[in-house]
KOLMI-683708 format. One record per residue (C-alpha): z, x, y; residue number from 1. Coordinates in steps of 0.1 Angstrom, whole numbers, plus 5000, padded with zeros to 4 digits. Layout:
BEGIN
{z Z x X y Y k NUM}
...
***
This chain:
BEGIN
{z 1098 x 0566 y 8618 k 1}
{z 1136 x 0566 y 8615 k 2}
{z 1139 x 0580 y 8651 k 3}
{z 1115 x 0553 y 8664 k 4}
{z 1133 x 0526 y 8645 k 5}
{z 1166 x 0538 y 8659 k 6}
{z 1152 x 0537 y 8695 k 7}
{z 1138 x 0502 y 8689 k 8}
{z 1171 x 0490 y 8674 k 9}
{z 1193 x 0505 y 8702 k 10}
{z 1171 x 0488 y 8728 k 11}
{z 1172 x 0456 y 8709 k 12}
{z 1210 x 0458 y 8705 k 13}
{z 1213 x 0460 y 8743 k 14}
{z 1190 x 0429 y 8745 k 15}
{z 1212 x 0411 y 8719 k 16}
{z 1243 x 0419 y 8739 k 17}
{z 1226 x 0402 y 8769 k 18}
{z 1216 x 0374 y 8745 k 19}
{z 1252 x 0369 y 8735 k 20}
{z 1263 x 0366 y 8771 k 21}
{z 1235 x 0341 y 8776 k 22}
{z 1245 x 0320 y 8746 k 23}
{z 1282 x 0322 y 8755 k 24}
{z 1274 x 0309 y 8790 k 25}
{z 1251 x 0282 y 8775 k 26}
{z 1278 x 0271 y 8750 k 27}
{z 1305 x 0271 y 8777 k 28}
{z 1285 x 0251 y 8803 k 29}
{z 1265 x 0227 y 8781 k 30}
{z 1282 x 0226 y 8746 k 31}
{z 1260 x 0208 y 8720 k 32}
{z 1251 x 0176 y 8740 k 33}
{z 1218 x 0158 y 8743 k 34}
{z 1206 x 0179 y 8772 k 35}
{z 1212 x 0211 y 8752 k 36}
{z 1194 x 0196 y 8722 k 37}
{z 1164 x 0186 y 8745 k 38}
{z 1162 x 0222 y 8757 k 39}
{z 1162 x 0235 y 8721 k 40}
{z 1131 x 0214 y 8713 k 41}
{z 1114 x 0223 y 8746 k 42}
{z 1121 x 0260 y 8740 k 43}
{z 1110 x 0261 y 8704 k 44}
{z 1076 x 0246 y 8708 k 45}
{z 1062 x 0273 y 8733 k 46}
{z 1083 x 0298 y 8714 k 47}
{z 1063 x 0290 y 8683 k 48}
{z 1031 x 0293 y 8702 k 49}
{z 1044 x 0327 y 8714 k 50}
{z 1045 x 0338 y 8678 k 51}
{z 1008 x 0330 y 8676 k 52}
{z 0995 x 0343 y 8709 k 53}
{z 1020 x 0371 y 8715 k 54}
{z 1043 x 0391 y 8691 k 55}
{z 1032 x 0374 y 8658 k 56}
{z 0996 x 0367 y 8650 k 57}
{z 0980 x 0384 y 8680 k 58}
{z 0999 x 0417 y 8677 k 59}
{z 0994 x 0417 y 8639 k 60}
{z 0956 x 0415 y 8644 k 61}
{z 0953 x 0435 y 8676 k 62}
{z 0974 x 0466 y 8668 k 63}
{z 0954 x 0477 y 8637 k 64}
{z 0921 x 0473 y 8655 k 65}
{z 0935 x 0492 y 8685 k 66}
{z 0949 x 0519 y 8662 k 67}
{z 0915 x 0523 y 8645 k 68}
{z 0898 x 0527 y 8678 k 69}
{z 0924 x 0552 y 8690 k 70}
{z 0919 x 0573 y 8658 k 71}
{z 0882 x 0576 y 8667 k 72}
{z 0891 x 0592 y 8700 k 73}
{z 0866 x 0572 y 8721 k 74}
{z 0886 x 0564 y 8753 k 75}
{z 0857 x 0545 y 8769 k 76}
{z 0854 x 0522 y 8739 k 77}
{z 0892 x 0518 y 8738 k 78}
{z 0893 x 0507 y 8774 k 79}
{z 0864 x 0483 y 8769 k 80}
{z 0881 x 0467 y 8739 k 81}
{z 0913 x 0463 y 8759 k 82}
{z 0895 x 0447 y 8788 k 83}
{z 0877 x 0421 y 8767 k 84}
{z 0907 x 0413 y 8745 k 85}
{z 0929 x 0409 y 8776 k 86}
{z 0904 x 0386 y 8792 k 87}
{z 0899 x 0364 y 8761 k 88}
{z 0937 x 0361 y 8755 k 89}
{z 0944 x 0352 y 8790 k 90}
{z 0917 x 0325 y 8790 k 91}
{z 0929 x 0309 y 8758 k 92}
{z 0966 x 0308 y 8766 k 93}
{z 0959 x 0295 y 8801 k 94}
{z 0940 x 0265 y 8786 k 95}
{z 0967 x 0259 y 8759 k 96}
{z 0995 x 0260 y 8785 k 97}
{z 0977 x 0236 y 8808 k 98}
{z 0971 x 0212 y 8779 k 99}
{z 1008 x 0215 y 8769 k 100}
{z 1020 x 0206 y 8804 k 101}
{z 0997 x 0175 y 8805 k 102}
{z 1006 x 0164 y 8770 k 103}
{z 1043 x 0171 y 8773 k 104}
{z 1054 x 0134 y 8768 k 105}
{z 1033 x 0130 y 8736 k 106}
{z 1044 x 0164 y 8722 k 107}
{z 1081 x 0155 y 8728 k 108}
{z 1075 x 0122 y 8710 k 109}
{z 1057 x 0139 y 8681 k 110}
{z 1085 x 0165 y 8674 k 111}
{z 1112 x 0138 y 8679 k 112}
{z 1093 x 0112 y 8659 k 113}
{z 1123 x 0107 y 8636 k 114}
{z 1147 x 0101 y 8665 k 115}
{z 1155 x 0066 y 8677 k 116}
{z 1129 x 0053 y 8701 k 117}
{z 1154 x 0050 y 8729 k 118}
{z 1169 x 0085 y 8724 k 119}
{z 1176 x 0102 y 8757 k 120}
{z 1165 x 0135 y 8744 k 121}
{z 1128 x 0125 y 8744 k 122}
{z 1122 x 0122 y 8782 k 123}
{z 1145 x 0152 y 8787 k 124}
{z 1124 x 0172 y 8763 k 125}
{z 1092 x 0162 y 8780 k 126}
{z 1106 x 0172 y 8814 k 127}
{z 1116 x 0206 y 8802 k 128}
{z 1083 x 0212 y 8783 k 129}
{z 1064 x 0210 y 8816 k 130}
{z 1085 x 0239 y 8828 k 131}
{z 1085 x 0261 y 8797 k 132}
{z 1049 x 0258 y 8786 k 133}
{z 1035 x 0282 y 8814 k 134}
{z 1059 x 0308 y 8799 k 135}
{z 1033 x 0312 y 8772 k 136}
{z 1008 x 0328 y 8796 k 137}
{z 1032 x 0355 y 8808 k 138}
{z 1047 x 0363 y 8774 k 139}
{z 1012 x 0367 y 8758 k 140}
{z 1002 x 0392 y 8785 k 141}
{z 1035 x 0410 y 8779 k 142}
{z 1028 x 0411 y 8741 k 143}
{z 0994 x 0427 y 8749 k 144}
{z 1010 x 0455 y 8769 k 145}
{z 1037 x 0459 y 8742 k 146}
{z 1011 x 0462 y 8715 k 147}
{z 0993 x 0490 y 8734 k 148}
{z 1026 x 0508 y 8741 k 149}
{z 1036 x 0506 y 8704 k 150}
{z 1002 x 0519 y 8693 k 151}
{z 1009 x 0550 y 8715 k 152}
{z 1044 x 0553 y 8699 k 153}
{z 1062 x 0541 y 8730 k 154}
{z 1087 x 0517 y 8714 k 155}
{z 1117 x 0518 y 8738 k 156}
{z 1105 x 0498 y 8768 k 157}
{z 1089 x 0469 y 8748 k 158}
{z 1121 x 0465 y 8729 k 159}
{z 1142 x 0466 y 8760 k 160}
{z 1123 x 0440 y 8781 k 161}
{z 1138 x 0410 y 8763 k 162}
{z 1170 x 0419 y 8782 k 163}
{z 1151 x 0406 y 8812 k 164}
{z 1146 x 0373 y 8794 k 165}
{z 1183 x 0369 y 8788 k 166}
{z 1193 x 0380 y 8823 k 167}
{z 1168 x 0356 y 8839 k 168}
{z 1182 x 0327 y 8819 k 169}
{z 1218 x 0336 y 8828 k 170}
{z 1209 x 0339 y 8865 k 171}
{z 1191 x 0305 y 8863 k 172}
{z 1221 x 0288 y 8848 k 173}
{z 1245 x 0302 y 8873 k 174}
{z 1223 x 0295 y 8903 k 175}
{z 1206 x 0262 y 8894 k 176}
{z 1228 x 0243 y 8869 k 177}
{z 1249 x 0226 y 8897 k 178}
{z 1218 x 0219 y 8918 k 179}
{z 1197 x 0200 y 8892 k 180}
{z 1200 x 0164 y 8881 k 181}
{z 1198 x 0177 y 8845 k 182}
{z 1218 x 0209 y 8845 k 183}
{z 1203 x 0221 y 8812 k 184}
{z 1169 x 0222 y 8829 k 185}
{z 1181 x 0254 y 8846 k 186}
{z 1175 x 0271 y 8812 k 187}
{z 1139 x 0260 y 8812 k 188}
{z 1134 x 0275 y 8847 k 189}
{z 1151 x 0307 y 8834 k 190}
{z 1126 x 0309 y 8805 k 191}
{z 1096 x 0307 y 8830 k 192}
{z 1112 x 0334 y 8852 k 193}
{z 1117 x 0356 y 8822 k 194}
{z 1081 x 0356 y 8813 k 195}
{z 1071 x 0367 y 8848 k 196}
{z 1096 x 0395 y 8849 k 197}
{z 1085 x 0410 y 8816 k 198}
{z 1049 x 0411 y 8827 k 199}
{z 1059 x 0429 y 8859 k 200}
{z 1077 x 0456 y 8839 k 201}
{z 1053 x 0462 y 8810 k 202}
{z 1019 x 0462 y 8827 k 203}
{z 1026 x 0491 y 8850 k 204}
{z 1040 x 0510 y 8820 k 205}
{z 1007 x 0504 y 8802 k 206}
{z 0989 x 0517 y 8833 k 207}
{z 1009 x 0550 y 8832 k 208}
{z 0991 x 0556 y 8799 k 209}
{z 0958 x 0555 y 8818 k 210}
{z 0950 x 0520 y 8804 k 211}
{z 0946 x 0494 y 8831 k 212}
{z 0930 x 0463 y 8816 k 213}
{z 0905 x 0444 y 8837 k 214}
{z 0901 x 0409 y 8825 k 215}
{z 0866 x 0404 y 8810 k 216}
{z 0857 x 0372 y 8792 k 217}
{z 0830 x 0375 y 8766 k 218}
{z 0835 x 0357 y 8733 k 219}
{z 0805 x 0376 y 8718 k 220}
{z 0822 x 0410 y 8723 k 221}
{z 0825 x 0427 y 8689 k 222}
{z 0861 x 0437 y 8694 k 223}
{z 0872 x 0402 y 8705 k 224}
{z 0855 x 0386 y 8675 k 225}
{z 0871 x 0411 y 8651 k 226}
{z 0906 x 0404 y 8665 k 227}
{z 0900 x 0367 y 8665 k 228}
{z 0887 x 0368 y 8629 k 229}
{z 0918 x 0388 y 8618 k 230}
{z 0941 x 0366 y 8639 k 231}
{z 0932 x 0332 y 8627 k 232}
{z 0946 x 0336 y 8591 k 233}
{z 0979 x 0351 y 8605 k 234}
{z 0987 x 0319 y 8625 k 235}
{z 1008 x 0308 y 8595 k 236}
{z 1017 x 0341 y 8579 k 237}
{z 1032 x 0358 y 8610 k 238}
{z 1050 x 0327 y 8622 k 239}
{z 1061 x 0311 y 8589 k 240}
{z 1098 x 0313 y 8599 k 241}
{z 1090 x 0296 y 8632 k 242}
{z 1070 x 0269 y 8614 k 243}
{z 1100 x 0263 y 8592 k 244}
{z 1123 x 0260 y 8623 k 245}
{z 1099 x 0234 y 8638 k 246}
{z 1100 x 0214 y 8606 k 247}
{z 1138 x 0216 y 8607 k 248}
{z 1137 x 0205 y 8643 k 249}
{z 1118 x 0174 y 8634 k 250}
{z 1142 x 0165 y 8606 k 251}
{z 1172 x 0173 y 8627 k 252}
{z 1161 x 0144 y 8649 k 253}
{z 1173 x 0121 y 8621 k 254}
{z 1208 x 0133 y 8624 k 255}
{z 1234 x 0133 y 8652 k 256}
{z 1220 x 0147 y 8685 k 257}
{z 1243 x 0178 y 8683 k 258}
{z 1225 x 0188 y 8650 k 259}
{z 1197 x 0205 y 8671 k 260}
{z 1222 x 0226 y 8689 k 261}
{z 1242 x 0235 y 8658 k 262}
{z 1210 x 0248 y 8641 k 263}
{z 1200 x 0266 y 8673 k 264}
{z 1232 x 0286 y 8675 k 265}
{z 1232 x 0294 y 8638 k 266}
{z 1195 x 0305 y 8642 k 267}
{z 1205 x 0327 y 8671 k 268}
{z 1231 x 0345 y 8651 k 269}
{z 1207 x 0349 y 8622 k 270}
{z 1183 x 0366 y 8645 k 271}
{z 1208 x 0394 y 8653 k 272}
{z 1202 x 0415 y 8622 k 273}
{z 1166 x 0403 y 8620 k 274}
{z 1158 x 0415 y 8655 k 275}
{z 1179 x 0446 y 8654 k 276}
{z 1165 x 0460 y 8621 k 277}
{z 1138 x 0438 y 8605 k 278}
{z 1116 x 0434 y 8635 k 279}
{z 1123 x 0470 y 8645 k 280}
{z 1112 x 0484 y 8611 k 281}
{z 1082 x 0461 y 8610 k 282}
{z 1071 x 0471 y 8645 k 283}
{z 1074 x 0508 y 8639 k 284}
{z 1058 x 0507 y 8604 k 285}
{z 1026 x 0487 y 8614 k 286}
{z 1010 x 0515 y 8635 k 287}
{z 1021 x 0541 y 8609 k 288}
{z 1005 x 0521 y 8580 k 289}
{z 0974 x 0515 y 8601 k 290}
{z 0969 x 0552 y 8607 k 291}
{z 0974 x 0560 y 8570 k 292}
{z 0948 x 0534 y 8561 k 293}
{z 0923 x 0545 y 8588 k 294}
{z 0925 x 0581 y 8575 k 295}
{z 0923 x 0571 y 8538 k 296}
{z 0958 x 0585 y 8531 k 297}
{z 0968 x 0560 y 8504 k 298}
{z 0998 x 0582 y 8492 k 299}
{z 1012 x 0583 y 8527 k 300}
{z 1006 x 0545 y 8531 k 301}
{z 1026 x 0538 y 8499 k 302}
{z 1054 x 0562 y 8508 k 303}
{z 1058 x 0547 y 8543 k 304}
{z 1060 x 0512 y 8528 k 305}
{z 1086 x 0524 y 8502 k 306}
{z 1107 x 0538 y 8530 k 307}
{z 1106 x 0505 y 8549 k 308}
{z 1116 x 0485 y 8519 k 309}
{z 1146 x 0507 y 8511 k 310}
{z 1159 x 0507 y 8547 k 311}
{z 1156 x 0469 y 8549 k 312}
{z 1176 x 0464 y 8517 k 313}
{z 1202 x 0489 y 8528 k 314}
{z 1208 x 0470 y 8560 k 315}
{z 1197 x 0434 y 8553 k 316}
{z 1218 x 0427 y 8522 k 317}
{z 1252 x 0437 y 8538 k 318}
{z 1241 x 0419 y 8570 k 319}
{z 1236 x 0387 y 8551 k 320}
{z 1269 x 0390 y 8532 k 321}
{z 1288 x 0398 y 8563 k 322}
{z 1274 x 0369 y 8583 k 323}
{z 1282 x 0345 y 8554 k 324}
{z 1318 x 0358 y 8551 k 325}
{z 1324 x 0357 y 8589 k 326}
{z 1303 x 0327 y 8598 k 327}
{z 1330 x 0305 y 8613 k 328}
{z 1351 x 0333 y 8628 k 329}
{z 1320 x 0347 y 8644 k 330}
{z 1310 x 0314 y 8659 k 331}
{z 1346 x 0306 y 8671 k 332}
{z 1349 x 0340 y 8687 k 333}
{z 1315 x 0340 y 8704 k 334}
{z 1311 x 0304 y 8716 k 335}
{z 1343 x 0283 y 8713 k 336}
{z 1355 x 0275 y 8748 k 337}
{z 1353 x 0246 y 8773 k 338}
{z 1324 x 0223 y 8762 k 339}
{z 1320 x 0240 y 8728 k 340}
{z 1346 x 0226 y 8705 k 341}
{z 1363 x 0238 y 8672 k 342}
{z 1342 x 0212 y 8654 k 343}
{z 1311 x 0227 y 8668 k 344}
{z 1322 x 0261 y 8656 k 345}
{z 1327 x 0247 y 8621 k 346}
{z 1293 x 0230 y 8620 k 347}
{z 1275 x 0261 y 8632 k 348}
{z 1295 x 0281 y 8607 k 349}
{z 1284 x 0261 y 8577 k 350}
{z 1247 x 0262 y 8588 k 351}
{z 1250 x 0300 y 8594 k 352}
{z 1264 x 0305 y 8559 k 353}
{z 1235 x 0286 y 8543 k 354}
{z 1209 x 0304 y 8565 k 355}
{z 1224 x 0339 y 8557 k 356}
{z 1211 x 0336 y 8522 k 357}
{z 1176 x 0342 y 8534 k 358}
{z 1183 x 0371 y 8558 k 359}
{z 1173 x 0400 y 8534 k 360}
{z 1140 x 0383 y 8525 k 361}
{z 1133 x 0374 y 8562 k 362}
{z 1136 x 0411 y 8568 k 363}
{z 1116 x 0421 y 8538 k 364}
{z 1087 x 0399 y 8550 k 365}
{z 1087 x 0418 y 8583 k 366}
{z 1079 x 0450 y 8563 k 367}
{z 1056 x 0434 y 8537 k 368}
{z 1034 x 0416 y 8562 k 369}
{z 1023 x 0449 y 8580 k 370}
{z 1013 x 0462 y 8546 k 371}
{z 0985 x 0437 y 8546 k 372}
{z 0978 x 0437 y 8583 k 373}
{z 0974 x 0475 y 8584 k 374}
{z 0945 x 0471 y 8560 k 375}
{z 0931 x 0443 y 8582 k 376}
{z 0938 x 0418 y 8553 k 377}
{z 0951 x 0386 y 8570 k 378}
{z 0940 x 0361 y 8544 k 379}
{z 0964 x 0371 y 8516 k 380}
{z 0995 x 0365 y 8538 k 381}
{z 0980 x 0332 y 8549 k 382}
{z 0980 x 0320 y 8514 k 383}
{z 1016 x 0329 y 8510 k 384}
{z 1025 x 0312 y 8543 k 385}
{z 1008 x 0279 y 8534 k 386}
{z 1027 x 0277 y 8501 k 387}
{z 1059 x 0286 y 8519 k 388}
{z 1056 x 0259 y 8546 k 389}
{z 1048 x 0232 y 8520 k 390}
{z 1078 x 0243 y 8500 k 391}
{z 1100 x 0242 y 8531 k 392}
{z 1089 x 0206 y 8538 k 393}
{z 1096 x 0196 y 8502 k 394}
{z 1130 x 0214 y 8502 k 395}
{z 1140 x 0199 y 8535 k 396}
{z 1132 x 0164 y 8524 k 397}
{z 1150 x 0169 y 8491 k 398}
{z 1181 x 0184 y 8506 k 399}
{z 1185 x 0165 y 8538 k 400}
{z 1176 x 0130 y 8527 k 401}
{z 1204 x 0124 y 8503 k 402}
{z 1230 x 0139 y 8526 k 403}
{z 1217 x 0118 y 8555 k 404}
{z 1218 x 0086 y 8534 k 405}
{z 1253 x 0093 y 8523 k 406}
{z 1264 x 0099 y 8559 k 407}
{z 1275 x 0134 y 8553 k 408}
{z 1285 x 0150 y 8586 k 409}
{z 1272 x 0184 y 8575 k 410}
{z 1237 x 0171 y 8566 k 411}
{z 1221 x 0197 y 8589 k 412}
{z 1231 x 0224 y 8563 k 413}
{z 1202 x 0211 y 8542 k 414}
{z 1178 x 0222 y 8569 k 415}
{z 1193 x 0257 y 8571 k 416}
{z 1193 x 0260 y 8533 k 417}
{z 1157 x 0249 y 8530 k 418}
{z 1147 x 0276 y 8556 k 419}
{z 1165 x 0302 y 8536 k 420}
{z 1150 x 0293 y 8503 k 421}
{z 1115 x 0291 y 8518 k 422}
{z 1121 x 0326 y 8532 k 423}
{z 1129 x 0339 y 8497 k 424}
{z 1098 x 0323 y 8483 k 425}
{z 1076 x 0339 y 8511 k 426}
{z 1089 x 0374 y 8504 k 427}
{z 1085 x 0369 y 8466 k 428}
{z 1049 x 0358 y 8471 k 429}
{z 1040 x 0387 y 8494 k 430}
{z 1056 x 0412 y 8470 k 431}
{z 1035 x 0397 y 8440 k 432}
{z 1003 x 0399 y 8460 k 433}
{z 1010 x 0435 y 8471 k 434}
{z 1017 x 0446 y 8435 k 435}
{z 0987 x 0427 y 8421 k 436}
{z 0964 x 0445 y 8445 k 437}
{z 0979 x 0479 y 8436 k 438}
{z 0987 x 0487 y 8472 k 439}
{z 1022 x 0500 y 8466 k 440}
{z 1036 x 0525 y 8441 k 441}
{z 1074 x 0527 y 8440 k 442}
{z 1089 x 0561 y 8447 k 443}
{z 1115 x 0576 y 8423 k 444}
{z 1152 x 0568 y 8428 k 445}
{z 1152 x 0530 y 8432 k 446}
{z 1178 x 0524 y 8405 k 447}
{z 1203 x 0547 y 8421 k 448}
{z 1195 x 0532 y 8455 k 449}
{z 1203 x 0496 y 8444 k 450}
{z 1234 x 0507 y 8425 k 451}
{z 1248 x 0523 y 8456 k 452}
{z 1242 x 0492 y 8477 k 453}
{z 1257 x 0469 y 8450 k 454}
{z 1290 x 0489 y 8447 k 455}
{z 1292 x 0493 y 8485 k 456}
{z 1288 x 0455 y 8489 k 457}
{z 1318 x 0449 y 8466 k 458}
{z 1340 x 0472 y 8487 k 459}
{z 1328 x 0456 y 8519 k 460}
{z 1334 x 0420 y 8506 k 461}
{z 1370 x 0429 y 8494 k 462}
{z 1378 x 0444 y 8529 k 463}
{z 1365 x 0414 y 8548 k 464}
{z 1381 x 0388 y 8525 k 465}
{z 1415 x 0405 y 8528 k 466}
{z 1414 x 0402 y 8566 k 467}
{z 1402 x 0366 y 8564 k 468}
{z 1431 x 0357 y 8540 k 469}
{z 1456 x 0373 y 8563 k 470}
{z 1443 x 0356 y 8595 k 471}
{z 1438 x 0321 y 8581 k 472}
{z 1424 x 0295 y 8606 k 473}
{z 1404 x 0315 y 8632 k 474}
{z 1397 x 0287 y 8657 k 475}
{z 1434 x 0281 y 8665 k 476}
{z 1439 x 0317 y 8676 k 477}
{z 1439 x 0326 y 8713 k 478}
{z 1406 x 0341 y 8725 k 479}
{z 1418 x 0377 y 8726 k 480}
{z 1433 x 0375 y 8691 k 481}
{z 1400 x 0360 y 8678 k 482}
{z 1381 x 0390 y 8692 k 483}
{z 1406 x 0416 y 8679 k 484}
{z 1406 x 0402 y 8644 k 485}
{z 1368 x 0398 y 8644 k 486}
{z 1363 x 0434 y 8654 k 487}
{z 1389 x 0445 y 8628 k 488}
{z 1370 x 0426 y 8601 k 489}
{z 1336 x 0440 y 8611 k 490}
{z 1351 x 0475 y 8613 k 491}
{z 1368 x 0472 y 8580 k 492}
{z 1338 x 0458 y 8562 k 493}
{z 1313 x 0482 y 8578 k 494}
{z 1336 x 0511 y 8572 k 495}
{z 1342 x 0502 y 8535 k 496}
{z 1304 x 0499 y 8530 k 497}
{z 1295 x 0532 y 8547 k 498}
{z 1324 x 0551 y 8530 k 499}
{z 1314 x 0538 y 8496 k 500}
{z 1278 x 0549 y 8502 k 501}
{z 1289 x 0583 y 8512 k 502}
{z 1312 x 0586 y 8481 k 503}
{z 1283 x 0577 y 8459 k 504}
{z 1261 x 0605 y 8474 k 505}
{z 1241 x 0588 y 8501 k 506}
{z 1234 x 0612 y 8530 k 507}
{z 1215 x 0609 y 8563 k 508}
{z 1186 x 0629 y 8550 k 509}
{z 1180 x 0601 y 8525 k 510}
{z 1172 x 0577 y 8554 k 511}
{z 1144 x 0598 y 8568 k 512}
{z 1108 x 0590 y 8560 k 513}
***
């Protein structure tokens, strides 16, 4: 599991590097203006649906069923299941995408309901939604292929294909931005091209396993009905973070137009540790837990889950602290140039600091959710998700409204803080449900594990703060100096953390499952 997670993380890291280049180009060309904010909304809506019909709800329901069928060793039944699930998924996402294209103006108006009626972001969002909605069809088929490959323990290629997403968007911006009336629409075309490219890469890879889906549509098929039954409750539970982002998107319309962009960039930076490690561990652990459950190995199930929780805390807590300590220096180094100003860096930095509080629990949820899905229990996480979304709305209203009424420029921080607090609540609820059902038994050594992490965090924090105090204002430095000091701070903090863990007795063998 450690090796598989490492492969997934390395591939994801390559994707994140491409993602940084994409975001740097975006910030440089478009800054945080109305066109950029319109794209953020037009991207988030089909991206949320992607969490339902692709990596999130669908994969969480499909992989355990596929793993169970694989364990039985019936290749003909496995192919039949794949044919009918692929056909049903394709039909559904095709209809949803078509409706999204037709209803784009009303959808834009709905998600920007709190914006002024004459806001220019509304028609721009509708125009871009017509381009981005068909992306849902292609990315859903990509997720189907990725789920099959992960079930057969092929994690590398599915983790690497998001590189194509970023490269397609970069190419679209460079090739189309100067040729379109709305330059930011080039990003929407890049999203669509990215979906096509990922399908073209993953489907042949699935074929090399001897599995070539033929689209069959039959809603009465037992496998399709089982996946659908498991999938429906996960619509909220697998995508609770995305639901919270959409709630934040609606409330951000109350604020200045740039608030959408500030939250988008802070969200992108938050996704770095979440994608590199949280999603990686969750993706690797789901087939493993499914196999343990299918074979009746409850001890192996509990040990695998314990391993996932320990690794998440070992990585997630320092990632959160590091992002909070280096929020503005990181933003200034990555994005501040041309259209992206020092004020934009500050605004993204304060939002990132608030959102960082939730990173460990966002990552924990990526491990806790598969613990339920592997047992084909999708209703329990749904209860936690509904409570979390309601809490997020309440927190957003409670935090943003007074800041907005007082005219505080940093009112968007309330949205980021609400998302972080809701993420903490979601992880706590999942943990309580897991313990209540007796599905997890903690392995020995947790006290020592947490002590090591705590002491190492103190050393890391001291190292980073020392460099921050020496450098002072980051945004006024030349670009090369920003990067050198940022790398120095990351190296010093990471080195202090790792060295302290080693001094306290942690060894590579302790990281293995």
